[in-house]
MDAnalysis code that builds the backbone (N, CA, C; Angstrom):
import MDAnalysis as mda
import numpy as np

u = mda.Universe.empty(726, n_residues=242, atom_resindex=np.repeat(np.arange(242), 3), trajectory=True)
u.add_TopologyAttr("name", ["N", "CA", "C"] * 242)
u.add_TopologyAttr("resid", np.arange(1, 243))
u.add_TopologyAttr("resname", ["MET", "THR", "PHE", "ASN", "CYS", "GLU", "ALA", "GLU", "ALA", "VAL", "VAL", "SER", "THR", "LEU", "ASN", "ALA", "GLU", "GLU", "PHE", "THR", "ALA", "ALA", "LEU", "ARG", "GLY", "LEU", "SER", "TYR", "ARG", "TYR", "TRP", "GLY", "THR", "HIS", "PRO", "PHE", "HIS", "ARG", "ARG", "LEU", "HIS", "ALA", "GLY", "ASP", "LEU", "ASP", "GLU", "ARG", "GLU", "LEU", "ARG", "LEU", "TRP", "ALA", "ALA", "ASN", "ARG", "TRP", "TYR", "TYR", "GLN", "SER", "MET", "ILE", "PRO", "GLN", "LYS", "ASP", "ALA", "ALA", "ILE", "ILE", "SER", "ASN", "CYS", "PRO", "LEU", "ALA", "HIS", "VAL", "ARG", "ARG", "GLN", "TRP", "ILE", "ASP", "ARG", "ILE", "THR", "TYR", "HIS", "ASP", "GLY", "THR", "ALA", "GLY", "LYS", "ASP", "GLY", "LYS", "ASP", "GLY", "GLY", "LEU", "GLU", "ARG", "TRP", "LEU", "ARG", "LEU", "CYS", "GLU", "ALA", "VAL", "GLY", "LEU", "THR", "ARG", "GLU", "GLU", "VAL", "LEU", "ASP", "GLU", "ARG", "HIS", "LEU", "ALA", "PRO", "GLY", "VAL", "ARG", "PHE", "ALA", "VAL", "ASP", "ALA", "TYR", "VAL", "SER", "PHE", "ALA", "ARG", "THR", "LYS", "PRO", "TRP", "VAL", "GLU", "ALA", "VAL", "ALA", "SER", "GLY", "LEU", "THR", "GLU", "MET", "PHE", "SER", "GLY", "HIS", "LEU", "MET", "LYS", "GLN", "ARG", "VAL", "VAL", "ASP", "MET", "LEU", "THR", "ALA", "TYR", "GLU", "TRP", "ILE", "ARG", "ALA", "GLU", "ASP", "LEU", "ALA", "TYR", "PHE", "THR", "ASN", "ARG", "ILE", "ASP", "ALA", "VAL", "SER", "GLY", "GLU", "GLY", "GLN", "ALA", "THR", "LEU", "ASP", "LEU", "VAL", "VAL", "GLU", "HIS", "CYS", "THR", "THR", "ARG", "GLU", "GLN", "GLN", "ASP", "LYS", "ALA", "ILE", "ALA", "ALA", "LEU", "SER", "PHE", "LYS", "CYS", "ASP", "VAL", "LEU", "TRP", "SER", "MET", "LEU", "ASP", "ALA", "ILE", "GLU", "ARG", "ALA", "ALA", "ALA", "LYS", "GLN"])
u.atoms.positions = np.array([
    [64.605, 11.170, 91.016],
    [63.758, 11.679, 89.934],
    [64.387, 12.960, 89.383],
    [64.451, 13.028, 88.085],
    [65.059, 14.192, 87.437],
    [63.987, 15.041, 86.769],
    [64.073, 16.313, 86.998],
    [63.118, 17.241, 86.389],
    [63.851, 18.094, 85.354],
    [63.277, 18.175, 84.177],
    [63.822, 19.050, 83.138],
    [63.007, 20.336, 83.127],
    [63.602, 21.386, 83.529],
    [62.894, 22.670, 83.605],
    [63.467, 23.608, 82.552],
    [62.570, 24.165, 81.766],
    [62.992, 25.147, 80.765],
    [62.601, 26.527, 81.251],
    [63.561, 27.376, 81.351],
    [63.282, 28.744, 81.796],
    [62.506, 29.476, 80.713],
    [61.463, 30.095, 81.125],
    [60.626, 30.833, 80.180],
    [61.238, 32.199, 79.929],
    [61.451, 32.509, 78.686],
    [62.045, 33.806, 78.343],
    [61.083, 34.934, 78.676],
    [61.612, 35.933, 79.302],
    [60.810, 37.092, 79.653],
    [61.059, 38.174, 78.613],
    [60.022, 38.547, 77.935],
    [60.143, 39.575, 76.906],
    [59.677, 40.893, 77.499],
    [60.570, 41.820, 77.605],
    [60.245, 43.080, 78.258],
    [59.574, 44.043, 77.295],
    [58.785, 44.921, 77.872],
    [58.122, 45.961, 77.086],
    [59.160, 46.949, 76.569],
    [59.033, 47.349, 75.335],
    [59.938, 48.339, 74.760],
    [59.632, 49.714, 75.326],
    [60.663, 50.507, 75.541],
    [60.381, 51.895, 75.911],
    [59.955, 52.658, 74.654],
    [59.517, 53.890, 74.826],
    [58.945, 54.652, 73.717],
    [59.930, 54.790, 72.556],
    [61.199, 55.021, 72.892],
    [62.201, 55.214, 71.846],
    [62.438, 53.913, 71.071],
    [62.514, 52.801, 71.791],
    [62.729, 51.509, 71.137],
    [61.534, 51.112, 70.278],
    [60.344, 51.359, 70.805],
    [59.119, 51.025, 70.074],
    [59.025, 51.846, 68.796],
    [59.279, 53.137, 68.922],
    [59.242, 54.019, 67.757],
    [60.277, 53.594, 66.712],
    [61.457, 53.218, 67.185],
    [62.506, 52.788, 66.262],
    [62.111, 51.502, 65.533],
    [61.439, 50.609, 66.239],
    [60.999, 49.361, 65.605],
    [59.960, 49.629, 64.528],
    [59.069, 50.570, 64.780],
    [58.054, 50.936, 63.780],
    [58.709, 51.628, 62.587],
    [59.557, 52.592, 62.859],
    [60.221, 53.312, 61.767],
    [61.155, 52.393, 60.979],
    [61.607, 51.346, 61.619],
    [62.517, 50.426, 60.967],
    [61.898, 49.668, 59.809],
    [60.580, 49.744, 59.673],
    [59.904, 49.070, 58.565],
    [59.853, 49.933, 57.302],
    [60.476, 51.092, 57.338],
    [60.398, 52.007, 56.191],
    [60.928, 51.377, 54.908],
    [61.879, 50.452, 55.022],
    [62.457, 49.820, 53.826],
    [61.442, 48.973, 53.080],
    [60.325, 48.637, 53.740],
    [59.306, 47.807, 53.107],
    [58.180, 48.644, 52.495],
    [58.264, 49.946, 52.629],
    [57.247, 50.828, 52.051],
    [57.304, 50.751, 50.532],
    [56.174, 51.049, 49.883],
    [56.085, 50.811, 48.440],
    [56.909, 51.758, 47.586],
    [57.563, 52.725, 48.191],
    [58.414, 53.616, 47.408],
    [59.571, 52.909, 46.725],
    [59.962, 51.746, 47.263],
    [61.078, 51.006, 46.670],
    [60.615, 49.960, 45.650],
    [59.316, 49.859, 45.435],
    [58.805, 48.872, 44.473],
    [59.260, 49.235, 43.056],
    [59.612, 48.239, 42.229],
    [60.067, 48.525, 40.863],
    [59.089, 49.376, 40.054],
    [57.781, 49.173, 40.245],
    [56.817, 49.962, 39.478],
    [56.880, 51.430, 39.893],
    [56.998, 51.691, 41.189],
    [57.130, 53.073, 41.636],
    [58.443, 53.691, 41.151],
    [59.484, 52.907, 41.120],
    [60.760, 53.427, 40.611],
    [60.622, 53.834, 39.139],
    [59.897, 53.044, 38.377],
    [59.669, 53.375, 36.969],
    [58.790, 54.620, 36.845],
    [57.802, 54.736, 37.733],
    [56.939, 55.922, 37.733],
    [57.771, 57.182, 37.942],
    [58.640, 57.143, 38.922],
    [59.454, 58.316, 39.246],
    [60.506, 58.599, 38.179],
    [60.945, 57.553, 37.523],
    [61.973, 57.733, 36.496],
    [61.397, 58.212, 35.170],
    [60.077, 58.256, 35.075],
    [59.444, 58.670, 33.821],
    [59.376, 57.568, 32.796],
    [59.482, 56.322, 33.257],
    [59.525, 55.194, 32.331],
    [58.166, 54.562, 32.050],
    [57.109, 55.067, 32.667],
    [55.780, 54.542, 32.374],
    [55.239, 55.205, 31.121],
    [54.579, 54.419, 30.264],
    [53.892, 55.050, 29.141],
    [52.518, 55.522, 29.621],
    [51.796, 56.196, 28.750],
    [50.521, 56.794, 29.170],
    [49.524, 55.729, 29.614],
    [49.531, 54.584, 28.955],
    [48.611, 53.503, 29.332],
    [48.908, 53.001, 30.735],
    [50.187, 52.818, 31.064],
    [50.572, 52.344, 32.392],
    [50.249, 53.390, 33.461],
    [50.447, 54.650, 33.125],
    [50.153, 55.722, 34.076],
    [48.660, 55.778, 34.377],
    [47.844, 55.593, 33.352],
    [46.392, 55.574, 33.564],
    [45.980, 54.377, 34.416],
    [46.609, 53.237, 34.171],
    [46.289, 52.038, 34.951],
    [46.652, 52.248, 36.422],
    [47.793, 52.859, 36.668],
    [48.208, 53.166, 38.044],
    [47.199, 54.086, 38.721],
    [46.812, 55.161, 38.044],
    [45.902, 56.135, 38.646],
    [44.529, 55.528, 38.925],
    [44.013, 54.731, 37.986],
    [42.686, 54.134, 38.145],
    [42.665, 53.120, 39.283],
    [43.732, 52.348, 39.423],
    [43.781, 51.358, 40.494],
    [44.055, 52.000, 41.844],
    [44.884, 53.011, 41.853],
    [45.136, 53.725, 43.106],
    [43.858, 54.413, 43.593],
    [42.980, 54.786, 42.662],
    [41.709, 55.387, 43.048],
    [40.934, 54.489, 43.998],
    [40.934, 53.179, 43.722],
    [40.166, 52.269, 44.584],
    [40.693, 52.318, 46.015],
    [41.995, 52.359, 46.154],
    [42.601, 52.488, 47.482],
    [42.171, 53.798, 48.136],
    [42.285, 54.893, 47.391],
    [41.898, 56.191, 47.943],
    [40.429, 56.205, 48.365],
    [39.572, 55.631, 47.547],
    [38.131, 55.688, 47.805],
    [37.726, 54.888, 49.030],
    [38.541, 53.904, 49.409],
    [38.213, 53.063, 50.558],
    [38.817, 53.567, 51.864],
    [39.696, 54.541, 51.796],
    [40.308, 55.063, 53.018],
    [39.266, 55.611, 54.001],
    [38.262, 56.392, 53.545],
    [37.261, 56.854, 54.516],
    [36.509, 55.716, 55.196],
    [36.244, 54.639, 54.460],
    [35.571, 53.493, 55.073],
    [36.483, 52.810, 56.095],
    [37.767, 52.744, 55.793],
    [38.729, 52.196, 56.743],
    [38.751, 53.038, 58.007],
    [38.770, 54.353, 57.842],
    [38.806, 55.237, 59.004],
    [37.505, 55.182, 59.801],
    [36.389, 55.036, 59.103],
    [35.105, 54.892, 59.797],
    [35.074, 53.614, 60.614],
    [35.700, 52.553, 60.105],
    [35.770, 51.288, 60.836],
    [36.576, 51.448, 62.118],
    [37.643, 52.210, 62.055],
    [38.452, 52.464, 63.252],
    [37.624, 53.189, 64.297],
    [36.889, 54.205, 63.870],
    [36.043, 54.957, 64.797],
    [34.990, 54.048, 65.425],
    [34.403, 53.166, 64.627],
    [33.336, 52.307, 65.133],
    [33.837, 51.340, 66.198],
    [35.134, 51.021, 66.162],
    [35.702, 50.083, 67.127],
    [36.338, 50.764, 68.337],
    [36.418, 52.074, 68.305],
    [37.162, 52.794, 69.341],
    [36.221, 53.307, 70.441],
    [36.460, 52.927, 71.697],
    [35.595, 53.371, 72.792],
    [35.967, 54.741, 73.363],
    [37.022, 55.343, 72.846],
    [37.524, 56.592, 73.423],
    [37.044, 57.789, 72.613],
    [36.242, 58.631, 73.229],
    [35.626, 59.754, 72.514],
    [36.674, 60.709, 71.955],
    [37.731, 60.979, 72.717],
    [38.715, 61.955, 72.242],
    [39.460, 61.431, 71.022],
    [39.649, 60.105, 70.929],
    [40.283, 59.526, 69.742],
    [39.330, 59.593, 68.554],
    [38.050, 59.294, 68.793],
    [37.069, 59.377, 67.703],
    [36.988, 60.791, 67.156],
    [36.997, 61.773, 68.047],
    [36.945, 63.178, 67.587],
    [38.169, 63.515, 66.747],
    [39.311, 63.018, 67.145],
    [40.551, 63.269, 66.402],
    [40.518, 62.584, 65.048],
    [39.994, 61.370, 65.016],
    [40.073, 60.557, 63.798],
    [39.059, 60.970, 62.736],
    [37.943, 61.536, 63.150],
    [36.890, 61.846, 62.176],
    [37.349, 62.894, 61.167],
    [38.317, 63.708, 61.529],
    [38.839, 64.701, 60.589],
    [39.437, 64.043, 59.352],
    [39.912, 62.832, 59.494],
    [40.512, 62.130, 58.364],
    [39.461, 61.774, 57.310],
    [38.288, 61.424, 57.778],
    [37.205, 61.107, 56.846],
    [36.823, 62.358, 56.069],
    [36.682, 63.454, 56.778],
    [36.330, 64.724, 56.133],
    [37.404, 65.152, 55.141],
    [38.659, 64.898, 55.488],
    [39.750, 65.289, 54.594],
    [39.591, 64.626, 53.232],
    [39.248, 63.359, 53.215],
    [39.140, 62.640, 51.940],
    [37.787, 62.851, 51.265],
    [36.713, 62.814, 52.042],
    [35.375, 62.936, 51.456],
    [34.995, 64.372, 51.126],
    [35.652, 65.345, 51.739],
    [35.266, 66.739, 51.564],
    [34.235, 67.127, 52.608],
    [33.954, 68.411, 52.686],
    [33.039, 68.915, 53.706],
    [31.621, 69.049, 53.170],
    [30.675, 69.052, 54.093],
    [29.257, 69.134, 53.734],
    [28.960, 70.429, 52.993],
    [28.055, 70.339, 52.030],
    [27.629, 71.530, 51.302],
    [28.526, 71.904, 50.150],
    [29.613, 71.162, 49.967],
    [30.550, 71.473, 48.879],
    [30.670, 70.324, 47.888],
    [29.813, 69.338, 48.015],
    [29.830, 68.207, 47.078],
    [31.155, 67.456, 47.086],
    [31.883, 67.598, 48.159],
    [33.167, 66.912, 48.233],
    [34.242, 67.513, 47.357],
    [33.985, 68.684, 46.783],
    [34.931, 69.274, 45.830],
    [36.231, 69.708, 46.488],
    [36.235, 69.799, 47.816],
    [37.439, 70.214, 48.518],
    [38.169, 69.025, 49.153],
    [37.728, 67.820, 48.835],
    [38.292, 66.636, 49.472],
    [39.388, 65.966, 48.664],
    [40.101, 65.062, 49.328],
    [41.186, 64.340, 48.677],
    [40.719, 63.452, 47.544],
    [39.512, 62.890, 47.654],
    [39.005, 62.031, 46.585],
    [38.788, 62.828, 45.304],
    [38.264, 64.030, 45.446],
    [38.070, 64.884, 44.270],
    [39.412, 65.228, 43.638],
    [40.404, 65.501, 44.455],
    [41.724, 65.830, 43.914],
    [42.328, 64.636, 43.182],
    [42.059, 63.422, 43.671],
    [42.584, 62.254, 42.959],
    [41.872, 62.069, 41.621],
    [40.580, 62.311, 41.581],
    [39.852, 62.215, 40.317],
    [40.392, 63.211, 39.295],
    [40.790, 64.379, 39.747],
    [41.380, 65.365, 38.830],
    [42.695, 64.843, 38.261],
    [43.467, 64.158, 39.067],
    [44.704, 63.562, 38.575],
    [44.390, 62.488, 37.540],
    [43.359, 61.694, 37.797],
    [42.956, 60.677, 36.824],
    [42.601, 61.311, 35.486],
    [41.883, 62.414, 35.538],
    [41.524, 63.115, 34.297],
    [42.769, 63.655, 33.601],
    [43.735, 64.100, 34.382],
    [44.950, 64.672, 33.807],
    [45.767, 63.641, 33.039],
    [45.682, 62.367, 33.456],
    [46.450, 61.333, 32.748],
    [45.642, 60.680, 31.638],
    [44.428, 61.197, 31.384],
    [43.665, 60.741, 30.230],
    [42.487, 59.838, 30.511],
    [42.091, 59.734, 31.774],
    [40.931, 58.916, 32.126],
    [39.685, 59.781, 32.251],
    [38.534, 59.210, 31.979],
    [37.285, 59.899, 32.278],
    [36.835, 59.498, 33.676],
    [36.041, 60.335, 34.292],
    [35.527, 59.995, 35.622],
    [34.695, 58.722, 35.576],
    [33.950, 58.559, 34.511],
    [33.082, 57.389, 34.398],
    [33.893, 56.098, 34.480],
    [34.987, 56.020, 33.736],
    [35.747, 54.775, 33.720],
    [36.521, 54.556, 35.018],
    [36.802, 55.624, 35.746],
    [37.425, 55.469, 37.060],
    [36.399, 54.978, 38.075],
    [35.231, 55.615, 38.081],
    [34.215, 55.304, 39.079],
    [33.561, 53.946, 38.861],
    [33.492, 53.486, 37.612],
    [32.876, 52.169, 37.391],
    [33.895, 51.023, 37.544],
    [35.140, 51.383, 37.834],
    [36.187, 50.418, 38.189],
    [36.501, 49.408, 37.078],
    [36.333, 49.809, 35.844],
    [36.580, 48.869, 34.739],
    [38.050, 48.506, 34.610],
    [38.928, 49.342, 35.127],
    [40.366, 49.069, 35.024],
    [40.931, 48.427, 36.294],
    [40.085, 48.164, 37.261],
    [40.563, 47.673, 38.554],
    [41.088, 46.242, 38.448],
    [42.331, 46.046, 38.851],
    [42.941, 44.716, 38.854],
    [42.405, 43.920, 40.046],
    [42.088, 42.642, 39.864],
    [41.561, 41.830, 40.972],
    [42.474, 41.826, 42.191],
    [43.773, 41.804, 41.960],
    [44.714, 41.791, 43.076],
    [44.667, 43.063, 43.897],
    [44.415, 44.188, 43.237],
    [44.281, 45.455, 43.952],
    [43.018, 45.440, 44.809],
    [41.914, 44.989, 44.219],
    [40.672, 44.906, 44.991],
    [40.862, 44.006, 46.221],
    [41.504, 42.862, 46.015],
    [41.700, 41.919, 47.113],
    [42.538, 42.546, 48.224],
    [43.624, 43.206, 47.867],
    [44.521, 43.792, 48.863],
    [43.838, 44.912, 49.638],
    [43.153, 45.793, 48.922],
    [42.486, 46.920, 49.586],
    [41.345, 46.438, 50.471],
    [40.557, 45.494, 49.980],
    [39.460, 44.960, 50.782],
    [39.991, 44.266, 52.038],
    [41.134, 43.610, 51.919],
    [41.749, 42.978, 53.087],
    [42.153, 44.024, 54.120],
    [42.614, 45.174, 53.648],
    [42.999, 46.266, 54.548],
    [41.783, 46.815, 55.288],
    [40.697, 47.030, 54.569],
    [39.477, 47.529, 55.209],
    [38.937, 46.498, 56.201],
    [38.981, 45.225, 55.827],
    [38.534, 44.157, 56.723],
    [39.395, 44.116, 57.984],
    [40.674, 44.341, 57.831],
    [41.581, 44.392, 58.981],
    [41.126, 45.474, 59.956],
    [40.825, 46.654, 59.417],
    [40.392, 47.767, 60.266],
    [39.068, 47.475, 60.956],
    [38.210, 46.717, 60.304],
    [36.896, 46.413, 60.871],
    [36.956, 45.342, 61.957],
    [37.932, 44.467, 61.879],
    [37.924, 43.286, 62.745],
    [38.997, 43.292, 63.831],
    [40.000, 44.129, 63.699],
    [41.075, 44.171, 64.689],
    [40.800, 45.257, 65.734],
    [41.421, 45.143, 66.907],
    [41.313, 46.222, 67.892],
    [41.730, 47.551, 67.272],
    [41.097, 48.617, 67.700],
    [41.275, 49.907, 67.028],
    [42.735, 50.352, 66.988],
    [43.498, 50.091, 68.054],
    [44.877, 50.585, 68.064],
    [45.738, 49.835, 67.055],
    [45.420, 48.579, 66.766],
    [46.139, 47.856, 65.720],
    [45.826, 48.439, 64.348],
    [44.553, 48.765, 64.148],
    [44.161, 49.375, 62.871],
    [44.821, 50.736, 62.701],
    [44.904, 51.489, 63.781],
    [45.591, 52.778, 63.730],
    [47.069, 52.570, 63.391],
    [47.687, 51.587, 64.022],
    [49.113, 51.316, 63.774],
    [49.368, 50.946, 62.320],
    [48.412, 50.270, 61.696],
    [48.602, 49.880, 60.295],
    [48.750, 51.104, 59.395],
    [48.185, 52.229, 59.822],
    [48.263, 53.448, 59.024],
    [49.535, 54.241, 59.214],
    [50.471, 53.696, 59.980],
    [51.711, 54.431, 60.226],
    [52.630, 54.499, 59.011],
    [52.196, 53.952, 57.885],
    [52.923, 54.200, 56.636],
    [52.965, 55.701, 56.343],
    [52.098, 56.472, 57.001],
    [52.149, 57.941, 56.891],
    [53.541, 58.466, 57.224],
    [54.222, 57.777, 58.129],
    [55.561, 58.237, 58.531],
    [56.545, 58.209, 57.368],
    [56.273, 57.359, 56.395],
    [57.222, 57.153, 55.302],
    [56.846, 57.915, 54.031],
    [55.664, 58.527, 54.005],
    [55.116, 58.989, 52.725],
    [55.418, 60.436, 52.362],
    [55.672, 61.285, 53.348],
    [55.841, 62.704, 53.050],
    [56.958, 62.983, 52.064],
    [58.130, 62.427, 52.323],
    [59.279, 62.654, 51.432],
    [58.997, 62.099, 50.047],
    [58.369, 60.923, 49.999],
    [58.078, 60.305, 48.704],
    [57.116, 61.164, 47.886],
    [56.115, 61.745, 48.544],
    [55.170, 62.605, 47.832],
    [55.871, 63.831, 47.253],
    [56.753, 64.442, 48.039],
    [57.498, 65.609, 47.542],
    [58.289, 65.243, 46.290],
    [58.956, 64.104, 46.355],
    [59.761, 63.671, 45.217],
    [58.888, 63.324, 44.026],
    [57.695, 62.764, 44.303],
    [56.804, 62.376, 43.205],
    [56.339, 63.607, 42.425],
    [56.031, 64.677, 43.114],
    [55.605, 65.901, 42.430],
    [56.705, 66.381, 41.500],
    [57.923, 66.444, 42.004],
    [59.056, 66.902, 41.197],
    [59.278, 65.979, 40.001],
    [59.285, 64.682, 40.270],
    [59.605, 63.715, 39.210],
    [58.521, 63.651, 38.149],
    [57.252, 63.711, 38.568],
    [56.172, 63.615, 37.589],
    [56.095, 64.861, 36.722],
    [56.341, 66.027, 37.311],
    [56.328, 67.254, 36.514],
    [57.496, 67.274, 35.526],
    [58.592, 66.659, 35.917],
    [59.767, 66.604, 35.046],
    [59.601, 65.574, 33.933],
    [59.034, 64.425, 34.282],
    [59.029, 63.293, 33.353],
    [57.815, 63.244, 32.436],
    [56.691, 63.768, 32.886],
    [55.444, 63.656, 32.111],
    [54.966, 65.071, 31.780],
    [55.361, 65.542, 30.630],
    [55.214, 66.960, 30.302],
    [53.762, 67.404, 30.175],
    [52.839, 66.471, 29.975],
    [51.435, 66.849, 29.842],
    [50.746, 67.042, 31.198],
    [51.432, 66.692, 32.282],
    [50.876, 66.870, 33.621],
    [51.295, 68.229, 34.151],
    [50.329, 68.975, 34.640],
    [50.571, 70.313, 35.182],
    [50.650, 70.253, 36.706],
    [51.212, 71.296, 37.295],
    [51.353, 71.336, 38.755],
    [50.000, 71.209, 39.443],
    [48.974, 71.866, 38.891],
    [47.647, 71.814, 39.522],
    [47.027, 70.425, 39.452],
    [47.470, 69.602, 38.501],
    [46.954, 68.238, 38.395],
    [47.424, 67.364, 39.556],
    [48.492, 67.785, 40.194],
    [49.072, 67.010, 41.287],
    [48.664, 67.562, 42.650],
    [47.508, 68.229, 42.693],
    [47.046, 68.846, 43.932],
    [46.846, 67.837, 45.051],
    [46.514, 66.585, 44.699],
    [46.360, 65.586, 45.761],
    [47.653, 65.492, 46.565],
    [48.773, 65.393, 45.875],
    [50.049, 65.222, 46.563],
    [50.504, 66.504, 47.250],
    [50.421, 67.630, 46.544],
    [50.904, 68.881, 47.139],
    [50.077, 69.269, 48.362],
    [48.776, 68.976, 48.334],
    [47.918, 69.271, 49.482],
    [48.177, 68.293, 50.616],
    [48.534, 67.076, 50.273],
    [48.660, 66.002, 51.263],
    [49.999, 66.038, 51.993],
    [51.007, 66.626, 51.387],
    [52.351, 66.602, 51.975],
    [52.354, 67.165, 53.391],
    [51.760, 68.348, 53.576],
    [51.742, 68.962, 54.899],
    [50.821, 68.205, 55.849],
    [49.674, 67.757, 55.327],
    [48.707, 67.060, 56.173],
    [49.285, 65.765, 56.716],
    [49.985, 65.020, 55.873],
    [50.455, 63.699, 56.290],
    [51.545, 63.798, 57.346],
    [52.275, 64.898, 57.360],
    [53.311, 65.080, 58.366],
    [52.698, 65.151, 59.764],
    [51.667, 65.975, 59.895],
    [50.992, 66.092, 61.182],
    [50.262, 64.826, 61.569],
    [49.606, 64.198, 60.588],
    [48.866, 62.974, 60.870],
    [49.803, 61.856, 61.299],
    [50.950, 61.765, 60.655],
    [51.896, 60.710, 60.992],
    [52.364, 60.807, 62.431],
    [52.671, 62.018, 62.886],
    [53.118, 62.186, 64.271],
    [51.981, 61.913, 65.243],
    [50.779, 62.389, 64.921],
    [49.625, 62.156, 65.799],
    [49.315, 60.662, 65.905],
    [49.420, 59.957, 64.782],
    [49.172, 58.518, 64.790],
    [50.220, 57.793, 65.617],
    [51.465, 58.161, 65.444],
    [52.547, 57.551, 66.218],
    [52.341, 57.784, 67.706],
    [51.969, 59.000, 68.074],
    [51.740, 59.315, 69.485],
    [50.630, 58.445, 70.074],
    [49.564, 58.239, 69.308],
    [48.459, 57.401, 69.775],
    [48.909, 55.960, 70.001],
    [49.633, 55.439, 69.042],
    [50.064, 54.050, 69.120],
    [51.014, 53.849, 70.303],
    [51.952, 54.754, 70.457],
    [52.901, 54.645, 71.573],
    [52.176, 54.754, 72.913],
    [51.211, 55.653, 72.988],
    [50.476, 55.851, 74.238],
    [49.646, 54.634, 74.621],
    [49.009, 54.001, 73.646],
    [48.026, 52.956, 73.956],
    [48.561, 51.531, 73.822],
    [49.759, 51.364, 73.305],
    [50.374, 50.039, 73.286],
    [51.321, 49.962, 74.485],
    [50.809, 49.504, 75.601],
    [51.537, 49.562, 76.869],
    [52.142, 48.225, 77.278],
    [51.869, 47.170, 76.541],
    [52.482, 45.868, 76.827],
    [53.286, 45.435, 75.613],
    [54.191, 44.483, 75.812],
    [55.005, 44.007, 74.693],
    [54.128, 43.314, 73.654],
    [53.093, 42.619, 74.113],
    [52.182, 41.960, 73.174],
    [51.496, 42.983, 72.273],
    [51.024, 44.069, 72.871],
    [50.381, 45.118, 72.081],
    [51.376, 45.766, 71.123],
    [52.589, 45.977, 71.583],
    [53.609, 46.576, 70.723],
    [53.934, 45.670, 69.542],
    [54.079, 44.384, 69.812],
    [54.379, 43.443, 68.734],
    [53.240, 43.388, 67.714],
    [52.006, 43.457, 68.195],
    [50.864, 43.447, 67.282],
    [50.808, 44.727, 66.461],
    [51.208, 45.843, 67.044],
    [51.245, 47.102, 66.295],
    [52.294, 47.040, 65.192],
    [53.452, 46.485, 65.509],
    [54.513, 46.332, 64.505],
    [54.047, 45.402, 63.389],
    [53.368, 44.315, 63.769],
    [52.841, 43.378, 62.769],
    [51.779, 44.036, 61.902],
    [50.983, 44.922, 62.496],
    [49.939, 45.619, 61.735],
    [50.553, 46.531, 60.683],
    [51.614, 47.244, 61.052],
    [52.289, 48.102, 60.087],
    [52.950, 47.271, 58.995],
    [53.499, 46.130, 59.369],
    [54.085, 45.221, 58.379],
    [53.017, 44.741, 57.397],
    [51.846, 44.409, 57.922],
    [50.728, 43.988, 57.073],
    [50.357, 45.085, 56.081],
    [50.304, 46.330, 56.529],
    [49.945, 47.429, 55.637],
    [50.987, 47.582, 54.527],
    [52.255, 47.415, 54.872],
    [53.286, 47.470, 53.831],
    [53.065, 46.368, 52.803],
    [52.643, 45.196, 53.274],
    [52.339, 44.097, 52.350],
    [51.166, 44.448, 51.441],
    [50.157, 45.110, 52.000],
    [48.992, 45.527, 51.215],
    [49.428, 46.448, 50.078],
    [50.219, 47.453, 50.404],
    [50.650, 48.420, 49.394],
    [51.536, 47.766, 48.339],
    [52.434, 46.909, 48.785],
    [53.327, 46.229, 47.846],
    [52.529, 45.321, 46.910],
    [51.541, 44.619, 47.483],
    [50.703, 43.723, 46.682],
    [49.907, 44.494, 45.634],
    [49.476, 45.702, 45.985],
    [48.763, 46.535, 45.017],
    [49.634, 46.809, 43.792],
    [50.873, 47.200, 44.037],
    [51.748, 47.512, 42.906],
    [52.125, 46.263, 42.125],
    [52.265, 45.133, 42.817],
    [52.483, 43.869, 42.100],
    [51.338, 43.612, 41.119],
    [50.107, 43.805, 41.599],
    [48.927, 43.544, 40.769],
    [48.840, 44.520, 39.602],
    [49.159, 45.780, 39.853],
    [49.135, 46.784, 38.784],
    [50.198, 46.459, 37.734],
    [51.368, 46.068, 38.197],
    [52.458, 45.727, 37.275],
    [52.081, 44.534, 36.392],
    [51.459, 43.535, 36.997],
    [51.036, 42.360, 36.209],
    [49.954, 42.736, 35.208],
    [49.012, 43.570, 35.655],
    [47.928, 43.981, 34.754],
    [48.475, 44.773, 33.582],
    [49.468, 45.612, 33.827],
    [50.074, 46.408, 32.748],
    [50.789, 45.505, 31.744],
    [51.416, 44.456, 32.250],
    [52.161, 43.558, 31.369],
    [51.227, 42.741, 30.464],
    [49.997, 42.532, 30.890],
    [49.038, 41.739, 30.116],
    [48.413, 42.521, 28.972],
    [48.393, 43.842, 29.090],
    [47.681, 44.658, 28.093],
    [48.564, 44.958, 26.882],
])
């Protein structure tokens, strides 16, 4: 009697350096390389396209606190919840100030600077269906996946600091009607995202202790890159239709 035995491949857990390198290795898929973003930085968007970008990006910004709240709701670790709640406050603003010190308010100011009214931003009349679908999928991911996977999806923070710095320079150079104070969302966020990115990476590395967990974290970050890329695809298509 002959037995055919197939050796099962053993996949070893990545060490911290290898795991971190695998996560950082997804930087090429970040939305900074998207053709629409390249046109934004090059000053090739007209005012209508710039307004469409700002109005659609608002929907993403406005849902970030809900995404972060979903992570907290799924996390059984008090020290992680305490750490993460600061992110909600950062975007929503602090109590007693009407949110005027938050990231959402700063984004609305940018929308006004490119020629939008708050009313048309808040009522979402310019929102592309593809953007809504992508952002809602991201929030749903955070609500339904284990908390550490949802945290890993936010590691696009690792790729964003340099891009934000360049965006401030490029937008002030290319769009003469935009003032430095109009870009407060980015200038305020540059320093914050650096610290958040490292803290997020540390959490993911600490709590992904098996190869399966590591692979799921890498897949989660890949999914987030797809979400961001899909948003710009939808914005680009919407701009071409108008």
